[in-house]
ROLOKOL-620193 format. One record per residue (C-alpha): x negated, y, z negated; residue in one letter; residue number from 0. Coordinates in nm, 3 decimals. Each point is the difference from the previous one (the first is absolute). Layout:
N
PT        px        py        pz   code   pos
PT         X         Y         Z      a   NUM
...
This chain:
85
PT        px        py        pz   code   pos
PT     1.358    -3.467    -2.029      m     0
PT    -0.202     0.319     0.053      a     1
PT     0.087     0.236     0.280      n     2
PT    -0.328     0.117     0.158      d     3
PT     0.169     0.187     0.286      v     4
PT    -0.032     0.377    -0.007      s     5
PT     0.105     0.278     0.231      i     6
PT    -0.302     0.144     0.179      p     7
PT    -0.092     0.359    -0.074      r     8
PT     0.097     0.239     0.282      p     9
PT    -0.285     0.157     0.198      p    10
PT    -0.147     0.342    -0.076      d    11
PT     0.071     0.247     0.282      v    12
PT    -0.163     0.337     0.067      v    13
PT     0.122     0.241     0.268      t    14
PT    -0.211     0.301     0.096      i    15
PT     0.112     0.294     0.213      l    16
PT    -0.306     0.188     0.125      w    17
PT    -0.075     0.306     0.211      e    18
PT    -0.292     0.138     0.197      r    19
PT    -0.077     0.364     0.074      n    20
PT     0.120     0.046     0.361      p    21
PT    -0.258     0.272     0.064      l    22
PT    -0.297    -0.219    -0.098      d    23
PT    -0.014    -0.352     0.145      r    24
PT    -0.298    -0.074    -0.227      q    25
PT     0.195     0.087    -0.315      a    26
PT     0.063    -0.294    -0.234      p    27
PT     0.347    -0.140    -0.046      r    28
PT     0.149     0.111    -0.331      t    29
PT     0.287    -0.148    -0.200      i    30
PT     0.332     0.185     0.018      v    31
PT     0.182    -0.251    -0.219      e    32
PT    -0.054    -0.351    -0.130      a    33
PT     0.250    -0.239    -0.155      s    34
PT    -0.071    -0.314    -0.197      v    35
PT     0.235    -0.292    -0.058      i    36
PT    -0.148    -0.223    -0.267      g    37
PT    -0.358     0.091    -0.084      s    38
PT    -0.299     0.162     0.164      a    39
PT    -0.232    -0.062    -0.297      d    40
PT    -0.348     0.128     0.065      g    41
PT     0.107     0.231     0.282      c    42
PT     0.258     0.235    -0.151      s    43
PT    -0.246     0.290    -0.021      r    44
PT    -0.053    -0.017     0.376      f    45
PT     0.374     0.010     0.082      l    46
PT     0.056     0.366    -0.081      r    47
PT     0.112     0.277     0.234      t    48
PT    -0.295     0.171     0.165      g    49
PT    -0.245    -0.289    -0.053      r    50
PT    -0.174    -0.163     0.297      r    51
PT     0.192    -0.281     0.162      y    52
PT    -0.313    -0.207     0.072      t    53
PT    -0.098    -0.006    -0.370      s    54
PT     0.346    -0.133    -0.090      a    55
PT    -0.002    -0.254     0.284      r    56
PT    -0.345    -0.131    -0.093      n    57
PT     0.095    -0.034    -0.366      c    58
PT     0.320    -0.187     0.084      l    59
PT    -0.181    -0.240     0.235      l    60
PT    -0.271    -0.058    -0.262      d    61
PT     0.269    -0.084    -0.257      n    62
PT     0.178    -0.276     0.191      g    63
PT     0.247     0.197     0.212      f    64
PT     0.053    -0.073     0.368      e    65
PT     0.087     0.279     0.241      q    66
PT     0.312    -0.119     0.182      i    67
PT     0.093     0.321     0.183      l    68
PT    -0.179     0.308     0.127      s    69
PT     0.186     0.237     0.230      e    70
PT    -0.103     0.345     0.119      s    71
PT     0.247     0.269     0.105      f    72
PT    -0.221     0.282     0.124      g    73
PT    -0.143     0.173    -0.306      v    74
PT     0.194    -0.226    -0.239      f    75
PT    -0.017    -0.370    -0.066      g    76
PT     0.124    -0.269    -0.234      v    77
PT    -0.175    -0.308    -0.134      s    78
PT     0.138    -0.288    -0.204      v    79
PT    -0.205    -0.232    -0.219      f    80
PT     0.115    -0.321    -0.174      v    81
PT    -0.163    -0.211    -0.272      r    82
PT     0.134    -0.343    -0.089      f    83
PT    -0.079    -0.134    -0.345      s    84
Protein backbone atom coordinates (compact mmCIF):
# COMPACT_ATOMS: atom_id res chain seq x y z
CA UNK A 1 0.00 0.00 0.00
CA UNK A 2 1.53 3.32 -1.09
CA UNK A 3 1.49 6.29 1.22
CA UNK A 4 0.62 9.37 -0.86
CA UNK A 5 0.35 11.70 2.14
CA UNK A 6 3.02 14.37 2.40
CA UNK A 7 3.65 17.25 4.74
CA UNK A 8 2.88 20.54 3.01
CA UNK A 9 5.76 22.92 2.43
CA UNK A 10 5.75 25.88 4.85
CA UNK A 11 4.98 29.31 3.38
CA UNK A 12 7.64 31.78 2.27
CA UNK A 13 7.64 34.89 4.48
CA UNK A 14 9.28 38.27 3.81
CA UNK A 15 9.42 41.05 6.40
CA UNK A 16 10.51 44.55 5.39
CA UNK A 17 11.38 47.40 7.74
CA UNK A 18 11.29 50.69 5.81
CA UNK A 19 11.90 54.36 6.50
CA UNK A 20 10.99 57.68 4.93
CA UNK A 21 12.93 60.93 5.11
CA UNK A 22 11.06 62.95 7.78
CA UNK A 23 12.06 66.24 6.15
CA UNK A 24 10.59 65.35 2.76
CA UNK A 25 7.07 63.88 2.70
CA UNK A 26 7.49 63.20 -1.04
CA UNK A 27 10.62 61.09 -0.49
CA UNK A 28 10.22 57.41 -1.36
CA UNK A 29 10.22 54.76 1.34
CA UNK A 30 13.52 52.91 1.45
CA UNK A 31 14.38 49.53 2.94
CA UNK A 32 16.22 49.56 6.27
CA UNK A 33 16.26 45.78 6.59
CA UNK A 34 14.53 42.81 5.02
CA UNK A 35 14.36 39.22 6.23
CA UNK A 36 13.31 36.16 4.28
CA UNK A 37 12.08 32.86 5.70
CA UNK A 38 12.00 30.32 2.91
CA UNK A 39 12.52 31.87 -0.50
CA UNK A 40 11.99 35.18 -2.25
CA UNK A 41 13.09 33.89 -5.66
CA UNK A 42 12.89 36.57 -8.30
CA UNK A 43 12.84 39.43 -5.80
CA UNK A 44 16.04 39.08 -3.76
CA UNK A 45 17.77 41.92 -5.61
CA UNK A 46 15.01 44.31 -4.53
CA UNK A 47 15.25 43.37 -0.83
CA UNK A 48 18.52 45.16 -0.11
CA UNK A 49 19.13 48.02 2.31
CA UNK A 50 18.66 51.38 0.63
CA UNK A 51 16.49 50.07 -2.23
CA UNK A 52 12.98 51.46 -2.79
CA UNK A 53 10.26 49.74 -0.82
CA UNK A 54 7.70 50.03 -3.63
CA UNK A 55 9.95 48.14 -6.07
CA UNK A 56 10.29 45.28 -3.57
CA UNK A 57 6.56 45.28 -2.78
CA UNK A 58 5.57 45.21 -6.46
CA UNK A 59 7.99 42.37 -7.19
CA UNK A 60 6.71 40.30 -4.27
CA UNK A 61 3.07 40.82 -5.27
CA UNK A 62 3.89 39.93 -8.89
CA UNK A 63 5.54 36.70 -7.69
CA UNK A 64 2.64 35.25 -5.72
CA UNK A 65 3.10 36.89 -2.31
CA UNK A 66 0.20 38.41 -0.40
CA UNK A 67 0.74 41.44 1.82
CA UNK A 68 -0.73 40.47 5.19
CA UNK A 69 0.51 43.40 7.28
CA UNK A 70 1.49 47.01 6.69
CA UNK A 71 2.00 49.27 9.69
CA UNK A 72 3.45 52.77 9.80
CA UNK A 73 5.14 54.26 12.86
CA UNK A 74 5.88 57.83 11.84
CA UNK A 75 8.90 57.74 9.54
CA UNK A 76 9.28 53.95 9.92
CA UNK A 77 7.05 51.09 8.92
CA UNK A 78 6.95 47.33 8.63
CA UNK A 79 5.32 45.12 6.03
CA UNK A 80 4.92 41.34 5.97
CA UNK A 81 4.34 39.25 2.85
CA UNK A 82 3.45 35.53 2.66
CA UNK A 83 3.46 33.10 -0.27
CA UNK A 84 1.87 29.67 0.03
CA UNK A 85 3.09 26.97 -2.34
